[in-house]
TORKOL-4160 file (C-alpha; in steps of 0.2 Angstrom, whole numbers, padded with zeros to 4 digits, m for minus):
242
<pt num="1" X="0220" Y="0097" Z="0323"/>
<pt num="2" X="0208" Y="0093" Z="0337"/>
<pt num="3" X="0208" Y="0105" Z="0351"/>
<pt num="4" X="0213" Y="0097" Z="0368"/>
<pt num="5" X="0199" Y="0096" Z="0381"/>
<pt num="6" X="0204" Y="0104" Z="0397"/>
<pt num="7" X="0197" Y="0094" Z="0412"/>
<pt num="8" X="0186" Y="0103" Z="0424"/>
<pt num="9" X="0194" Y="0109" Z="0440"/>
<pt num="10" X="0188" Y="0101" Z="0456"/>
<pt num="11" X="0190" Y="0118" Z="0465"/>
<pt num="12" X="0172" Y="0124" Z="0460"/>
<pt num="13" X="0156" Y="0114" Z="0462"/>
<pt num="14" X="0143" Y="0127" Z="0461"/>
<pt num="15" X="0134" Y="0119" Z="0476"/>
<pt num="16" X="0136" Y="0136" Z="0486"/>
<pt num="17" X="0129" Y="0147" Z="0472"/>
<pt num="18" X="0112" Y="0148" Z="0481"/>
<pt num="19" X="0120" Y="0156" Z="0496"/>
<pt num="20" X="0122" Y="0141" Z="0507"/>
<pt num="21" X="0137" Y="0131" Z="0512"/>
<pt num="22" X="0140" Y="0114" Z="0521"/>
<pt num="23" X="0148" Y="0112" Z="0539"/>
<pt num="24" X="0159" Y="0097" Z="0543"/>
<pt num="25" X="0144" Y="0089" Z="0551"/>
<pt num="26" X="0135" Y="0089" Z="0534"/>
<pt num="27" X="0123" Y="0102" Z="0539"/>
<pt num="28" X="0119" Y="0116" Z="0527"/>
<pt num="29" X="0118" Y="0134" Z="0533"/>
<pt num="30" X="0117" Y="0151" Z="0525"/>
<pt num="31" X="0134" Y="0159" Z="0522"/>
<pt num="32" X="0129" Y="0173" Z="0533"/>
<pt num="33" X="0129" Y="0161" Z="0548"/>
<pt num="34" X="0140" Y="0165" Z="0563"/>
<pt num="35" X="0150" Y="0149" Z="0560"/>
<pt num="36" X="0155" Y="0155" Z="0542"/>
<pt num="37" X="0158" Y="0172" Z="0548"/>
<pt num="38" X="0170" Y="0165" Z="0561"/>
<pt num="39" X="0178" Y="0153" Z="0548"/>
<pt num="40" X="0181" Y="0168" Z="0537"/>
<pt num="41" X="0190" Y="0177" Z="0551"/>
<pt num="42" X="0201" Y="0163" Z="0555"/>
<pt num="43" X="0205" Y="0161" Z="0536"/>
<pt num="44" X="0210" Y="0180" Z="0536"/>
<pt num="45" X="0220" Y="0178" Z="0552"/>
<pt num="46" X="0230" Y="0164" Z="0545"/>
<pt num="47" X="0233" Y="0174" Z="0529"/>
<pt num="48" X="0240" Y="0188" Z="0540"/>
<pt num="49" X="0251" Y="0175" Z="0549"/>
<pt num="50" X="0258" Y="0170" Z="0531"/>
<pt num="51" X="0262" Y="0188" Z="0527"/>
<pt num="52" X="0271" Y="0191" Z="0544"/>
<pt num="53" X="0282" Y="0175" Z="0540"/>
<pt num="54" X="0286" Y="0183" Z="0523"/>
<pt num="55" X="0292" Y="0199" Z="0531"/>
<pt num="56" X="0303" Y="0191" Z="0544"/>
<pt num="57" X="0309" Y="0176" Z="0534"/>
<pt num="58" X="0326" Y="0183" Z="0530"/>
<pt num="59" X="0330" Y="0188" Z="0548"/>
<pt num="60" X="0340" Y="0175" Z="0557"/>
<pt num="61" X="0337" Y="0183" Z="0574"/>
<pt num="62" X="0318" Y="0178" Z="0573"/>
<pt num="63" X="0320" Y="0159" Z="0569"/>
<pt num="64" X="0310" Y="0155" Z="0584"/>
<pt num="65" X="0296" Y="0167" Z="0579"/>
<pt num="66" X="0296" Y="0159" Z="0562"/>
<pt num="67" X="0294" Y="0142" Z="0569"/>
<pt num="68" X="0280" Y="0148" Z="0581"/>
<pt num="69" X="0271" Y="0156" Z="0566"/>
<pt num="70" X="0271" Y="0140" Z="0556"/>
<pt num="71" X="0264" Y="0130" Z="0571"/>
<pt num="72" X="0251" Y="0143" Z="0574"/>
<pt num="73" X="0245" Y="0142" Z="0556"/>
<pt num="74" X="0243" Y="0124" Z="0558"/>
<pt num="75" X="0233" Y="0126" Z="0574"/>
<pt num="76" X="0222" Y="0139" Z="0566"/>
<pt num="77" X="0217" Y="0126" Z="0553"/>
<pt num="78" X="0213" Y="0113" Z="0568"/>
<pt num="79" X="0203" Y="0127" Z="0576"/>
<pt num="80" X="0193" Y="0130" Z="0560"/>
<pt num="81" X="0189" Y="0111" Z="0559"/>
<pt num="82" X="0182" Y="0112" Z="0577"/>
<pt num="83" X="0172" Y="0128" Z="0573"/>
<pt num="84" X="0165" Y="0119" Z="0557"/>
<pt num="85" X="0158" Y="0105" Z="0568"/>
<pt num="86" X="0147" Y="0114" Z="0581"/>
<pt num="87" X="0147" Y="0105" Z="0598"/>
<pt num="88" X="0128" Y="0104" Z="0597"/>
<pt num="89" X="0131" Y="0088" Z="0587"/>
<pt num="90" X="0143" Y="0080" Z="0600"/>
<pt num="91" X="0145" Y="0064" Z="0589"/>
<pt num="92" X="0152" Y="0073" Z="0575"/>
<pt num="93" X="0160" Y="0087" Z="0584"/>
<pt num="94" X="0179" Y="0088" Z="0583"/>
<pt num="95" X="0187" Y="0094" Z="0599"/>
<pt num="96" X="0201" Y="0107" Z="0600"/>
<pt num="97" X="0214" Y="0107" Z="0614"/>
<pt num="98" X="0203" Y="0098" Z="0627"/>
<pt num="99" X="0218" Y="0095" Z="0638"/>
<pt num="100" X="0225" Y="0113" Z="0637"/>
<pt num="101" X="0242" Y="0108" Z="0630"/>
<pt num="102" X="0241" Y="0120" Z="0615"/>
<pt num="103" X="0236" Y="0134" Z="0627"/>
<pt num="104" X="0251" Y="0130" Z="0639"/>
<pt num="105" X="0263" Y="0130" Z="0625"/>
<pt num="106" X="0257" Y="0147" Z="0619"/>
<pt num="107" X="0258" Y="0154" Z="0637"/>
<pt num="108" X="0276" Y="0147" Z="0639"/>
<pt num="109" X="0281" Y="0156" Z="0623"/>
<pt num="110" X="0274" Y="0172" Z="0629"/>
<pt num="111" X="0283" Y="0170" Z="0645"/>
<pt num="112" X="0299" Y="0166" Z="0636"/>
<pt num="113" X="0298" Y="0181" Z="0624"/>
<pt num="114" X="0292" Y="0194" Z="0637"/>
<pt num="115" X="0306" Y="0189" Z="0649"/>
<pt num="116" X="0319" Y="0196" Z="0636"/>
<pt num="117" X="0310" Y="0212" Z="0633"/>
<pt num="118" X="0313" Y="0229" Z="0641"/>
<pt num="119" X="0299" Y="0234" Z="0653"/>
<pt num="120" X="0284" Y="0242" Z="0645"/>
<pt num="121" X="0280" Y="0258" Z="0655"/>
<pt num="122" X="0270" Y="0267" Z="0641"/>
<pt num="123" X="0257" Y="0263" Z="0628"/>
<pt num="124" X="0265" Y="0260" Z="0611"/>
<pt num="125" X="0258" Y="0264" Z="0594"/>
<pt num="126" X="0259" Y="0250" Z="0581"/>
<pt num="127" X="0277" Y="0252" Z="0574"/>
<pt num="128" X="0294" Y="0244" Z="0575"/>
<pt num="129" X="0297" Y="0239" Z="0557"/>
<pt num="130" X="0287" Y="0230" Z="0544"/>
<pt num="131" X="0287" Y="0213" Z="0553"/>
<pt num="132" X="0282" Y="0221" Z="0570"/>
<pt num="133" X="0269" Y="0232" Z="0562"/>
<pt num="134" X="0261" Y="0217" Z="0552"/>
<pt num="135" X="0260" Y="0207" Z="0569"/>
<pt num="136" X="0250" Y="0222" Z="0577"/>
<pt num="137" X="0238" Y="0221" Z="0562"/>
<pt num="138" X="0237" Y="0202" Z="0564"/>
<pt num="139" X="0233" Y="0205" Z="0583"/>
<pt num="140" X="0219" Y="0216" Z="0578"/>
<pt num="141" X="0212" Y="0203" Z="0566"/>
<pt num="142" X="0214" Y="0190" Z="0580"/>
<pt num="143" X="0203" Y="0201" Z="0592"/>
<pt num="144" X="0190" Y="0202" Z="0579"/>
<pt num="145" X="0190" Y="0183" Z="0577"/>
<pt num="146" X="0189" Y="0181" Z="0595"/>
<pt num="147" X="0173" Y="0191" Z="0596"/>
<pt num="148" X="0165" Y="0179" Z="0583"/>
<pt num="149" X="0171" Y="0164" Z="0593"/>
<pt num="150" X="0163" Y="0172" Z="0609"/>
<pt num="151" X="0146" Y="0172" Z="0599"/>
<pt num="152" X="0148" Y="0154" Z="0595"/>
<pt num="153" X="0153" Y="0150" Z="0613"/>
<pt num="154" X="0138" Y="0159" Z="0620"/>
<pt num="155" X="0127" Y="0149" Z="0608"/>
<pt num="156" X="0136" Y="0132" Z="0613"/>
<pt num="157" X="0144" Y="0131" Z="0596"/>
<pt num="158" X="0162" Y="0129" Z="0601"/>
<pt num="159" X="0172" Y="0125" Z="0617"/>
<pt num="160" X="0179" Y="0135" Z="0631"/>
<pt num="161" X="0196" Y="0129" Z="0626"/>
<pt num="162" X="0195" Y="0137" Z="0609"/>
<pt num="163" X="0190" Y="0153" Z="0617"/>
<pt num="164" X="0204" Y="0153" Z="0629"/>
<pt num="165" X="0217" Y="0149" Z="0615"/>
<pt num="166" X="0211" Y="0163" Z="0604"/>
<pt num="167" X="0211" Y="0175" Z="0618"/>
<pt num="168" X="0229" Y="0171" Z="0622"/>
<pt num="169" X="0234" Y="0171" Z="0604"/>
<pt num="170" X="0232" Y="0190" Z="0603"/>
<pt num="171" X="0243" Y="0192" Z="0618"/>
<pt num="172" X="0256" Y="0182" Z="0610"/>
<pt num="173" X="0256" Y="0193" Z="0595"/>
<pt num="174" X="0258" Y="0209" Z="0605"/>
<pt num="175" X="0273" Y="0201" Z="0613"/>
<pt num="176" X="0280" Y="0194" Z="0597"/>
<pt num="177" X="0278" Y="0211" Z="0588"/>
<pt num="178" X="0289" Y="0219" Z="0602"/>
<pt num="179" X="0301" Y="0205" Z="0601"/>
<pt num="180" X="0303" Y="0209" Z="0582"/>
<pt num="181" X="0306" Y="0227" Z="0585"/>
<pt num="182" X="0318" Y="0223" Z="0599"/>
<pt num="183" X="0329" Y="0210" Z="0590"/>
<pt num="184" X="0330" Y="0220" Z="0574"/>
<pt num="185" X="0334" Y="0236" Z="0583"/>
<pt num="186" X="0319" Y="0245" Z="0576"/>
<pt num="187" X="0311" Y="0259" Z="0586"/>
<pt num="188" X="0294" Y="0258" Z="0594"/>
<pt num="189" X="0284" Y="0274" Z="0595"/>
<pt num="190" X="0277" Y="0279" Z="0612"/>
<pt num="191" X="0260" Y="0287" Z="0614"/>
<pt num="192" X="0258" Y="0303" Z="0622"/>
<pt num="193" X="0241" Y="0309" Z="0628"/>
<pt num="194" X="0242" Y="0329" Z="0628"/>
<pt num="195" X="0236" Y="0335" Z="0611"/>
<pt num="196" X="0246" Y="0350" Z="0604"/>
<pt num="197" X="0261" Y="0346" Z="0616"/>
<pt num="198" X="0266" Y="0330" Z="0609"/>
<pt num="199" X="0285" Y="0326" Z="0605"/>
<pt num="200" X="0290" Y="0312" Z="0594"/>
<pt num="201" X="0295" Y="0300" Z="0607"/>
<pt num="202" X="0305" Y="0284" Z="0602"/>
<pt num="203" X="0308" Y="0269" Z="0613"/>
<pt num="204" X="0324" Y="0262" Z="0606"/>
<pt num="205" X="0321" Y="0243" Z="0607"/>
<pt num="206" X="0338" Y="0237" Z="0606"/>
<pt num="207" X="0344" Y="0246" Z="0621"/>
<pt num="208" X="0327" Y="0247" Z="0630"/>
<pt num="209" X="0328" Y="0265" Z="0634"/>
<pt num="210" X="0318" Y="0280" Z="0627"/>
<pt num="211" X="0325" Y="0296" Z="0619"/>
<pt num="212" X="0315" Y="0311" Z="0615"/>
<pt num="213" X="0317" Y="0321" Z="0599"/>
<pt num="214" X="0323" Y="0339" Z="0601"/>
<pt num="215" X="0310" Y="0345" Z="0588"/>
<pt num="216" X="0293" Y="0349" Z="0595"/>
<pt num="217" X="0277" Y="0345" Z="0586"/>
<pt num="218" X="0270" Y="0356" Z="0572"/>
<pt num="219" X="0255" Y="0361" Z="0583"/>
<pt num="220" X="0267" Y="0367" Z="0597"/>
<pt num="221" X="0278" Y="0376" Z="0584"/>
<pt num="222" X="0263" Y="0385" Z="0577"/>
<pt num="223" X="0258" Y="0390" Z="0594"/>
<pt num="224" X="0275" Y="0398" Z="0598"/>
<pt num="225" X="0276" Y="0407" Z="0582"/>
<pt num="226" X="0258" Y="0414" Z="0584"/>
<pt num="227" X="0263" Y="0420" Z="0602"/>
<pt num="228" X="0278" Y="0429" Z="0595"/>
<pt num="229" X="0268" Y="0438" Z="0581"/>
<pt num="230" X="0255" Y="0443" Z="0593"/>
<pt num="231" X="0268" Y="0450" Z="0605"/>
<pt num="232" X="0276" Y="0460" Z="0591"/>
<pt num="233" X="0260" Y="0468" Z="0585"/>
<pt num="234" X="0255" Y="0473" Z="0603"/>
<pt num="235" X="0273" Y="0481" Z="0605"/>
<pt num="236" X="0271" Y="0491" Z="0588"/>
<pt num="237" X="0253" Y="0497" Z="0593"/>
<pt num="238" X="0259" Y="0504" Z="0610"/>
<pt num="239" X="0274" Y="0513" Z="0602"/>
<pt num="240" X="0263" Y="0521" Z="0589"/>
<pt num="241" X="0251" Y="0528" Z="0603"/>
<pt num="242" X="0265" Y="0534" Z="0613"/>
């Protein structure tokens, strides 16, 4: 019986084995080029969006967020196409959001979500459940992606509209993370600045009010115990001398 020949997959070509890759314009550059660094960050960010969607997919309270995430994943691919066709070649460059419609949609969504959240009076730590925490992580990757887009923008490699969009996107994810915590009833952990005197402070998202645990931090407990022991030793020493 003859062995069936498996056709070669089109997924690999070998053309990048020498450390170069091709832009949408047809130009070849090193894979360490700023354009490919930015494209890699966009790809990573899109993957985080997909992970967030999986975390929140079964929550009916977040249907609008799930729709946003799908739209944003598609927009990131469009942004990647723009980045892969640097504006130094205007005839082959693919524009991104020249009229600002995508940016205005994103700002409207931030306004709508933020209007339903309790006022933020403290710094919060990444928290609020799996979906919210993963959104905070996506926000951090978005900021890194933004830094690479800034480098391209400064070298005339991408548009001002792309820079505005990616900057607003991280704001959206901060707001969306809080929305996830609030609607699901998960707690946001509030930052306190005084080391050694921190209490576990929780912002109860569903009611929008904070409550403080009655248990002090471990460092404070150790300090109190140490003070009691020291006072006891001093009292014993005085009694022995007298």
